[in-house]
C-alpha positions as CSV (number, residue, x, y, z in Angstrom):
1,M,1.0,-11.1,18.1
2,L,0.6,-14.7,17.3
3,T,3.0,-17.4,18.6
4,A,5.2,-19.3,16.2
5,H,3.2,-22.6,17.0
6,T,-0.1,-20.9,16.4
7,M,1.1,-19.7,13.0
8,Q,2.4,-23.0,12.0
9,H,-0.8,-24.8,13.0
10,F,-3.0,-22.6,11.0
11,R,-0.4,-22.0,8.1
12,I,-0.1,-18.2,8.7
13,E,3.1,-17.0,7.2
14,K,3.3,-13.4,8.3
15,D,1.8,-10.9,10.8
16,W,-1.6,-9.4,9.8
17,S,0.1,-5.9,9.8
18,Q,2.6,-7.1,7.1
19,A,-0.2,-7.7,4.5
20,G,0.7,-4.6,2.7
21,Y,-1.5,-1.8,1.5
22,F,-5.1,-2.3,0.7
23,E,-5.5,-0.2,-2.3
24,T,-8.9,0.4,-4.0
25,E,-10.2,2.8,-6.6
26,R,-11.8,4.8,-3.8
27,L,-8.5,5.3,-2.0
28,L,-6.7,6.1,-5.3
29,Q,-9.3,8.8,-5.9
30,F,-8.9,10.0,-2.3
31,Q,-5.1,10.6,-2.8
32,Q,-5.6,12.3,-6.2
33,D,-8.1,14.7,-4.4
34,V,-5.5,15.4,-1.7
35,R,-2.8,15.9,-4.2
36,G,-5.0,18.4,-6.2
37,A,-5.6,20.4,-3.0
38,I,-1.8,20.4,-2.2
39,L,-1.0,21.8,-5.6
40,A,-3.6,24.7,-5.0
41,G,-1.8,25.7,-1.9
42,R,-4.6,25.0,0.5
43,L,-4.9,24.2,4.2
44,I,-6.1,20.6,4.3
45,A,-7.4,18.4,7.2
46,I,-7.3,14.7,6.9
47,T,-9.3,12.9,9.7
48,G,-10.0,9.2,10.5
49,P,-10.4,7.0,13.5
50,V,-7.7,5.4,15.5
51,G,-6.2,2.4,13.7
52,A,-7.4,3.4,10.2
53,R,-3.8,3.5,9.0
54,K,-3.9,7.4,8.3
55,T,-0.1,7.4,8.8
56,E,0.4,4.6,6.5
57,M,-1.7,6.4,3.8
58,I,0.1,9.7,4.3
59,N,3.6,8.1,4.1
60,R,2.6,6.5,0.9
61,L,1.2,9.7,-0.4
62,Q,4.4,11.5,0.6
63,S,6.7,8.9,-1.2
64,Q,4.6,9.3,-4.4
65,I,4.8,13.2,-4.2
66,V,8.6,12.9,-3.6
67,S,9.0,10.5,-6.5
68,E,7.2,13.0,-8.7
69,K,9.6,15.9,-8.0
70,K,7.0,18.5,-8.4
71,I,6.3,19.3,-4.8
72,I,8.8,19.6,-1.7
73,V,7.7,17.6,1.3
74,A,8.2,18.9,4.8
75,R,7.3,16.9,7.9
76,S,6.9,18.0,11.5
77,L,8.5,15.1,13.5
78,S,7.8,16.6,16.9
79,V,6.2,14.1,19.2
80,D,4.6,16.2,21.8
81,K,2.0,18.1,19.6
82,H,0.5,19.7,22.6
83,R,3.5,21.9,22.9
84,V,4.3,22.4,19.2
85,A,4.2,26.0,18.3
86,L,4.7,27.8,15.1
87,P,8.5,28.4,15.5
88,A,9.0,24.5,15.4
89,L,6.9,24.1,12.4
90,I,8.9,26.9,10.6
91,T,12.2,25.1,11.6
92,A,10.9,21.9,10.0
93,L,10.2,24.0,6.8
94,F,13.7,25.3,6.9
95,M,15.3,22.1,7.3
96,D,13.4,20.0,4.7
97,I,13.3,22.8,2.1
98,S,17.0,23.4,2.3
99,G,18.1,19.8,2.8
100,D,20.4,20.8,5.7
101,P,19.7,19.3,9.1
102,E,22.4,21.5,10.5
103,L,20.9,24.7,9.2
104,K,20.7,27.5,11.8
105,V,17.2,29.0,11.7
106,P,17.0,32.8,12.6
107,T,15.2,33.3,15.9
108,Q,14.0,36.9,15.0
109,P,10.5,36.5,13.6
110,E,10.7,39.2,10.8
111,R,14.1,38.0,9.5
112,R,13.0,34.4,9.8
113,E,9.9,34.8,7.6
114,R,11.7,36.9,4.9
115,L,14.4,34.3,4.7
116,L,11.7,31.5,4.4
117,Q,10.0,33.5,1.6
118,E,13.4,33.7,-0.3
119,L,14.1,30.1,0.2
120,I,10.9,28.9,-1.2
121,K,11.1,31.3,-4.0
122,I,14.6,30.0,-4.9
123,N,13.3,26.4,-5.0
124,K,10.5,27.3,-7.4
125,K,8.3,24.5,-6.1
126,P,5.1,24.3,-3.9
127,I,5.8,23.1,-0.4
128,A,3.6,20.7,1.5
129,L,4.0,20.6,5.2
130,F,2.6,17.4,6.8
131,I,1.6,17.6,10.4
132,D,0.5,14.2,12.1
133,E,-1.6,14.1,15.2
134,A,-2.7,17.7,14.3
135,H,-5.8,17.2,16.7
136,D,-3.5,18.1,19.5
137,L,-2.3,21.3,18.1
138,H,-3.3,24.5,19.8
139,A,-5.8,26.9,18.1
140,Q,-3.3,29.6,18.3
141,T,-0.8,27.4,16.3
142,L,-3.5,26.8,13.7
143,N,-4.0,30.5,13.4
144,G,-0.2,31.0,13.0
145,L,-0.1,28.4,10.2
146,K,-2.8,30.2,8.3
147,R,-0.9,33.4,8.6
148,L,2.3,31.8,7.6
149,M,0.6,30.5,4.4
150,E,-0.4,34.1,3.6
151,V,3.0,35.3,4.2
152,I,4.5,32.6,1.7
153,T,1.7,33.5,-0.9
154,A,2.7,37.2,-0.5
155,G,6.2,36.2,-1.3
156,G,5.3,34.4,-4.6
157,G,5.4,30.9,-3.1
158,I,2.9,28.2,-2.5
159,L,2.7,26.5,1.0
160,S,0.0,23.7,1.7
161,V,-0.3,22.6,5.2
162,I,-1.8,19.1,5.7
163,L,-3.2,18.4,9.1
164,V,-3.6,14.7,9.9
165,G,-5.6,13.6,13.0
166,H,-8.6,12.1,14.7
167,P,-12.3,13.1,13.9
168,R,-12.0,15.4,16.8
169,L,-9.8,17.7,14.7
170,Y,-12.6,17.7,12.1
171,N,-15.3,18.7,14.8
172,D,-13.0,21.3,16.3
173,L,-12.5,22.9,12.8
174,R,-16.4,23.2,12.4
175,R,-16.7,25.0,15.7
176,A,-18.0,28.7,15.4
177,T,-15.0,29.9,17.4
178,M,-12.8,28.3,14.8
179,E,-14.5,29.9,11.6
180,E,-11.4,31.8,10.6
181,I,-9.4,28.6,10.2
182,G,-12.2,26.0,9.6
183,H,-13.9,27.8,6.7
184,R,-10.7,28.0,4.9
185,T,-9.8,24.4,5.3
186,I,-10.6,21.6,2.8
187,K,-11.6,18.6,5.1
188,F,-11.2,15.0,3.9
189,E,-12.6,12.2,6.0
190,F,-10.4,9.1,5.7
191,T,-12.5,5.9,6.2
192,S,-9.8,3.5,5.3
193,I,-11.6,0.3,4.4
194,G,-15.0,1.9,4.5
195,D,-17.8,-0.5,3.5
196,E,-15.4,-3.0,2.1
197,R,-14.6,-4.6,5.4
198,L,-15.4,-8.2,4.4
199,E,-13.3,-7.8,1.2
200,F,-10.5,-6.2,3.3
201,L,-10.7,-9.3,5.7
202,Q,-10.5,-11.8,2.9
203,W,-7.6,-9.9,1.2
204,Q,-5.7,-9.7,4.6
205,L,-6.2,-13.5,5.0
206,K,-5.0,-14.2,1.5
207,Q,-1.9,-12.1,1.9
208,C,-0.9,-13.6,5.2
209,L,-1.8,-17.3,4.9
210,A,0.6,-19.7,3.2
211,K,0.3,-20.2,-0.6
212,G,-2.5,-22.5,-1.4
213,V,-4.3,-22.1,1.9
214,K,-7.9,-21.1,1.4
215,P,-9.1,-18.7,4.1
216,N,-12.5,-20.5,4.6
217,T,-10.4,-23.7,5.8
218,V,-9.0,-21.8,8.6
219,I,-11.7,-19.3,9.6
220,D,-15.3,-20.1,8.5
221,V,-17.5,-17.8,6.6
222,N,-19.8,-17.1,9.3
223,A,-16.8,-16.0,11.6
224,Q,-15.6,-13.7,8.8
225,E,-19.0,-12.1,8.3
226,Y,-19.3,-11.6,12.1
227,L,-15.8,-9.8,12.3
228,A,-16.8,-7.7,9.2
229,D,-20.0,-6.6,10.9
230,K,-18.4,-5.7,14.3
231,L,-15.1,-4.1,13.3
232,S,-14.2,-1.2,11.0
233,T,-10.5,-0.5,11.1
234,P,-7.3,-2.6,10.0
235,L,-6.1,-2.2,13.6
236,Q,-9.2,-3.8,15.0
237,F,-9.1,-6.7,12.4
238,A,-5.5,-7.5,13.4
239,E,-6.1,-7.6,17.1
240,H,-9.2,-9.7,16.9
241,L,-7.8,-12.1,14.3
242,N,-4.9,-12.6,16.7
243,R,-7.3,-13.4,19.6
244,A,-9.4,-15.6,17.6
245,F,-6.6,-17.7,16.2
246,T,-4.9,-17.7,19.6
247,D,-8.0,-19.0,21.3
248,A,-8.8,-21.7,18.5
249,Y,-5.2,-23.0,19.0
250,R,-5.5,-23.4,22.7
251,M,-8.9,-25.3,22.2
252,G,-7.3,-27.5,19.6
253,A,-9.7,-26.4,16.9
254,A,-8.8,-26.9,13.3
255,C,-10.9,-23.9,12.1
256,V,-11.9,-20.6,13.8
257,T,-15.7,-20.5,14.2
258,R,-18.2,-17.6,14.8
259,D,-18.7,-18.8,18.3
260,I,-14.8,-18.5,19.0
261,V,-14.8,-15.0,17.4
262,K,-17.7,-13.8,19.5
263,E,-15.9,-14.8,22.7
264,T,-12.8,-12.8,21.6
265,I,-14.7,-9.4,21.1
266,S,-13.5,-7.1,23.9
267,T,-15.7,-6.5,26.9
268,G,-17.0,-3.0,26.5
269,F,-16.1,-2.9,22.8
270,D,-19.2,-0.9,22.0
271,D,-19.3,1.2,25.2
272,L,-19.5,4.9,24.9
273,D,-16.1,5.7,26.3
274,A,-14.5,3.1,23.8
275,R,-16.3,4.7,20.8
276,L,-15.4,8.1,21.7
277,A,-11.7,7.3,22.3
278,R,-11.5,5.9,18.8
279,I,-12.3,9.2,17.3
280,G,-9.9,11.1,19.6
281,Y,-12.1,12.0,22.6
282,T,-10.4,11.0,25.8
283,P,-11.9,11.9,29.1
284,K,-9.6,14.9,29.2
285,A,-10.6,16.1,25.8
286,L,-14.3,15.6,26.8
287,A,-13.9,17.6,30.0
288,T,-12.2,20.5,28.1
289,L,-15.0,20.4,25.4
290,V,-17.9,20.7,27.9
291,D,-16.0,22.7,30.4
292,T,-16.3,20.5,33.4
293,G,-14.0,18.3,35.6
294,L,-12.6,14.8,34.9
295,P,-14.6,13.1,37.9
296,E,-17.8,14.3,36.3
297,I,-16.9,13.2,32.8
298,R,-15.9,9.7,34.2
299,R,-19.3,9.5,36.0
300,F,-21.1,10.5,32.8
301,L,-19.2,7.7,30.7
302,K,-20.2,5.2,33.4
303,G,-23.8,6.2,33.4
304,K,-23.6,7.4,37.0
305,L,-24.8,11.0,36.5
306,D,-28.3,12.2,37.4
307,T,-30.6,12.3,34.3
308,D,-30.8,16.1,33.7
309,R,-27.0,16.6,33.9
310,T,-26.5,13.6,31.7
311,E,-28.8,15.0,29.0
312,E,-27.2,18.5,29.4
313,L,-23.6,17.0,28.7
314,A,-25.0,14.8,25.9
315,T,-26.6,17.6,24.1
316,T,-23.5,19.7,24.2
317,M,-21.4,16.8,22.8
318,R,-24.0,16.1,20.1
319,Q,-23.9,19.9,19.1
320,A,-20.1,19.5,18.8
321,G,-20.5,16.5,16.4
322,L,-19.9,13.7,18.7
323,P,-21.9,10.5,18.0
324,I,-23.8,10.4,21.3
């Protein structure tokens, strides 16, 4: 976050995160495609890297769906997705469909599912259940969601489940052991700003600088092009703009230059562990994927394993879809 003095010096009126929503024809088409899949009652996976603003896009999509009044939106608000099981997701459905936060949901499975069928039938609208951070859901929970959708369909209703998460979710759904779920899932890759990185940066600057201030007067073109070449998500742009303007202010510079920007790029920004973390693969997730211990994974990420074992692990990761 920029200090008040830095913002005043460069005539920045608001934080980069408050720029608004960078809407393009590509993103509008993306939302239309997702809406179409929801109306069809499908299991949907929307995946994107850390900082791509998936949650912001989903919130915007949910607001549009609610305003159209054709679909009932249900949301799973549970924070610890590792421990979220099917009963908690069914409770979310009951609460949002009924509109009663005090509703007592039956604990007996057979009775619970029959009442849910009836509730959906009474409302006469498709239901869209959104689950964020879905890459942390257990495979057994995903199987349960598929079965729940079948139960609702058998009762004459329509239930779509929208799983939102890191690219790890996309790779998991492609695994042979997940065929029953993965082959039934419509997969959307959310690239946020995509190849429009320079356009996004210039838009962001215009949104946050004071009226009449031209972006090129506070951060030169070469610096902008360098950032657009190195960065790929709104979160990265916000962080590195903060660093660049902070350093420029401390140096007494009137404009952020390419050299200043280069010095602000994080040490290890392009290292393997950083790149994998952005798509949801923490050391623990990697250890689970290749069935080994955390110490060995940490040595692998630091390049301290022997050549044969390094190649063995890398081959397994590439086969799972990781950009190794």
